[in-house]
N, C-alpha and C positions, 0 to 999 in steps of 0.2 A: 507720276513717274518723273524722275529726275534724269537729265541728260548731260553728259560730259563729253567734250570733244578734245582729244589730244592731237595737236597739230605738229607737223614737221618732225615725226618720230623716225629715227633710224631703227627700224623694227627687226628684232630678232625673236622668232616665234616658237622655239629657239633658232630655227634655221633662218638665215638672213633673207629678209624680204624687201630691203631697200627702204626708201623714204615713203612714209605713209601717214595718213591721218587715221585715228581710231575713234569710233563713236561708241560710247558706253550708254546703255539704257538701263538705269537702275543698277542691278548687280551683274548684268550680262554684257558681253561684247556684242554690239548689234551690227556693226558694219566696219569694214576696213577698205580704204581706197587711197590712191596717191593724193587725191584731193576731194574732200567732202565739203559741199556747199549746202547750207541749210538756212532757212529763214522761217520766221513765224513761230519758233519754238524757244522757250527759255533755256538756253544752253550755256553751261559753264565751260570756258575754254582754258586749256593748259597748253602753253607753248613749250614743246620739247626740243626746240631748235638746238643743234649742237650736241644732242644727247642720244643715248641708246635706250630703247624701251624694250623690256624683256618680260617674260612671264614672272609672276610673283614666285618667290622661292619657297620650297617645300622642305621641311625638316621632319623626317620620319622617325626620329628617336629623341624625345625630350621628356625629361622628368618634370612635367608641368606643375605638380604639387611638391616637387623636391624629392631627392633621393632619400633613402632610409639612412638612419644614423648608424655608424659602425663603431663609435666609441661612446655609446650612451645617448640618452635623450637630447642632450645639448648639442649633439652633432647632427641632428636631423636637418636636412638641407631645406632652405626656404623655397617657397613656390616661385614660379616664373611670373613676371609682369608682362602686360601687353606691350608696353613701350620697349622692353628688352627685345622682344620679337620683331617689332616694327623697325627698330634701329639697325637690324641686320638683314632686312628685306624679307623676313619670313612672314608670308601671309597664310600659309597652311601648315599646321603642326599636328603631329601625332603624339599624344601623351601616354605614359605607361608607368607602372610601378617598377621598382627595382628588386633588391634583395628583400625588402620589407613589404609583406602583404598583410601585416597585422596592425601596426600603428598607422601606416599609410593604407587607406581603404579604397576599394574600387568605387564606392559610392561618392567619396570625396573627389576622386579623379574624374568621375562623370560630371559632377557639379562644376569643377574647374573648366572642363571642356565646354560646357554649356555657357559659363561665364565669358570665356574668351570669344565664343560665338556671339553672344549678346553684345559684347563691346566692339565687334566689328571684324574679327578674324575668322578663319575656318579652323576648327579643332576637331580631331577625332581621338579615339583612344583604343588601346588594346586591353582585352580582358586578361585576367590572371596576373602572375608575376614570375619570379625566378622558379618557383617551386612546382613540383609534380607530386600528387595529382593537382589539377588546376583549381584555383579559386575563381568563382564566377558570381555575377550579380543574380542570375537565375539558376536553373537547375543544371545547365551544362554550357559549354563553350558555344555550341550551335545555337542554343536558345538565346544567348547574349547577342550573337550576330543577327539573329532573325528579329528579335523583338526590342533591342536596345539601339536607338538611332545612332548613337555615336560610336559603337563598337564596330571596328572593321577587321579585327584579327585577334590573335592570342599571343601572349608573351611566354617565353620559356628560357631557361638557362641550362647550358651544358658545358662540359669540359672546364668546370670551374669548381674549386673546392667549396664554394658556398652553394652550389646547385644541389638538386635532389638526384643527380646522376641518372637521368632518364635513359631507358634502353631504346634501341631502334624501334621495338614494338610500341613503346609508349609514344614516341614521336609519330609513328604511322597512325596511331589512334587519334592523336591531336590533329594531324593533317586531315583525317576523315571528318572530324568535327568542324574545322574551319572551312573545308570544302563544301560540306553539307550546308552549314550556315550561310556560306557565301553565296552559293547559287540560289538558295531559297530566298534570301533577302535581296539578291541582285547586287550585292556589294563586292563580290569577288572572293575576299577572304585571304588572309596570309597567316602563316606561323612565323612570327619574328623571334629569332633565336639569338640570345646573348651568348657570346663565346668567351670563355676564360682562357687561361694559358696552359692548361693541362695538356699532356702529350698527345691524347687521342685526337684533339682538334675537332674537325668536322667529318671524320671518317664515316660515322653512321649516315650523315647527310649525303656524302658522296655515294655510299652504297644504295641508298634510296634513289638517288638521281640516276644511277646506272641501271638499277633494276626496274624502277617504275618512272620512266621519263615523263609520263603525263602528270606527275605530281610535282615536277620541278617548279612550276609557277607558284606554288603555295609555300615554298621555302624562301625565307627572308633572313639569312644569317647576317650578323653584324659584328663589329669590332675585329674585322678580318685582317687588320694589320697590327694586331697586338704582338704577334711574334712572327719571325720570318717563316717558320715552319707552317703556321696557319695561313700566312699569305700564299705560300706555294700550293696549299690545298685549295685556297680560294681560286687560284688560277685554273685548276682542274675543274672546279664547279662552273666557272665561267665558260670553259670550253664545252662543257656539257649543256650549256644554255641557261645556267642559273644566274640570278642577280647576286652581285657581291657589293657589300656596303663597307666603306672605309670610314671609321669614326675620326672626326677631326679633333675631338677632345679626348682626354684620357690617355691610357698607355698605348704606345705605338713604336714599332722598331725602326720606322722611317717616316718622313713627312708624307702626308696624304697625297699631295700632288706628285711626288716622286713615285709613290706606289701606283698611282694611275698611269704614269709614264711607263713603268715596268710592265704593268698588266697589259697595256695596249701593245707594247713592243712584243709581248709574249703571245699576241694574237687574240686577246679578249676584246670583243667589240665594245666600244665606248657606251653603246646603248644599254649595256648590262652592268654599268658601274655607277654607284651612288655615293654621295657624301651624306652623313648625318652627324649631329654635334654631340649627342649624349649630354645635352645641356641640362644643368642643375643636377647632374649626378654628383656624388661626392668624390673629389680629387684629393688624394693623400699627398701631403708634402712633408718631407723630413729635412729639417735644417741641418746642413752638413757640418756646421760648427758646434751646435748644441745638442743635436740628435732629437730635438723636440719635434713631435708629430703634430701637424695641423691639417685641417681639411678646408677646402674652399669649393664653391659651386663650379662645375665645369662650365666654361664659357659657351655662349650661343653664337658668337659672331665668326667662328673659324670656318664654317662652310663657305661663306662668301670669300673670305680671305684665301682659302685654298683654291677656289674656283678662279680667282683673279691670278693667283700664282701660276696656274696652268697656262694662262694667256701670256703673262708678262715674261715667263721663262721660256716661251716658245714651244711649249709641249703640245698644246692644242690650240686651234683657232677658237674665237669666242663662242661660235655657235656650238661646237662640240663640248667645250668646257661648261657651258651653261646647262647642258643636258644632265650633268651630275646632280644639279639641285632644282631642276624643273621637270622636264618630261620623263626622265628615268625614274625618279621616285614616284611620280604620278602613275607610270606604267606598272611599277612594282606593287603599289597600293591599289591598283585597278580603279583609279579616279579619273573618269573620262573627261570631266570638264576642268581639270586642273593641269598645271604644268605646261600649258600652251597658250598662245595668243591666236585666237581664231573666232570667227562668228559662232555664237552659241556657247563659247567657253565662259567661265566666271571671269568677272572683271577684276582680276588680281594682277597687278603690274608693278614692276620696278623701273625706275628711271636712273640711269647711270651717266655720269659725265664721261668725257673722252679719256679720262684716266681710270675709268671704271670705279669711281667713287660713287656711293649711293647718294642720290640727290632727292629722290621722291619715291613714295610707295602709295599704291592705291589698292585697297582691300575691299572687295564687294562693291566696287564702284565708288568708294569714298576715299578722298585724299587723307591719308593718315600720317604721311611725311611730306614736308614741303621745304625745298631749299636745304635739305640736309637736317631738318629739325623735325622731331616727332611732334605733330600737331593734334593728335588724338590718342589719349592715354586711357588706361583702365580707370574706372570711376573712382577707385580709392587711392590712385596714385597722386602724390603731391605735385 
């Protein structure tokens, strides 16, 4: 068993806990105290003096094997590397398919999640893709949650001209599957829903939330700042007790941190708001001078950038801002050992300097970034 002692940490768990030492035992947090004195054990020490220590960041919407191609095979988006995730403090990631459930396969998604795990991060996946009826690894969505270790929920798209236009009854049937699979497997289960810009927005989800309030915790809609109308619907879902996710990459009518400000001012509890990156989805760009269309992978680093903007623009204090990428996504995904710094939690930590720049990352008790440099990469990275 390896031991690591982090000394002199200004600890945000994400609530502020003051100056503390943190003892890591293997991949677990073993003890937290203002001063820890140990002798007779081989302990590696990290001095966090002058720095803030937070939970490792969670990104609940990443195309870890790359998004589907929208202009032919050459436009297929490349997969995510471990160092890209580490560089922005992401220690836990949820991978999923996008529009493409044909060239991009669930079996490949599973293999990539396992590879990221093997290299030292924590990765989960969603079964299915944009379409309905769902595509699964086994016979049903419930089977995938129960028997496939990495599967924690299901993907669906709606209000998008690329979707299968699922009805409210279709959505309810999928909720039944993730609910059954979730409580049988002990994972919880979510239905993660991509939202496009069509006029209906999330009206079917709002009707479900009003009619069946016990089902709200299984709804996980995303891209909710794609349009202003969609954002206003998201506020209603938040008032009903639902989680609302603002994508930091891709199309948005306003900056994500400003959307958080508006939501909080409208009375949505900060505990119900999350950021996710949509990383390595395909982002379309049209050159205004030539009209040439190009695609690039959606960036992964904007979750942290928007979290920091919440603090630096005086919208939220650090502890509340951190919730959007730590404890809130952990709650949404029903991951009990993630998103917090506490005894018995996973040893996933970020170390930030006084300017909130990322200086260190610990994943499963192993230092993967030191002094702002990624020191542990995926095995095929140069």
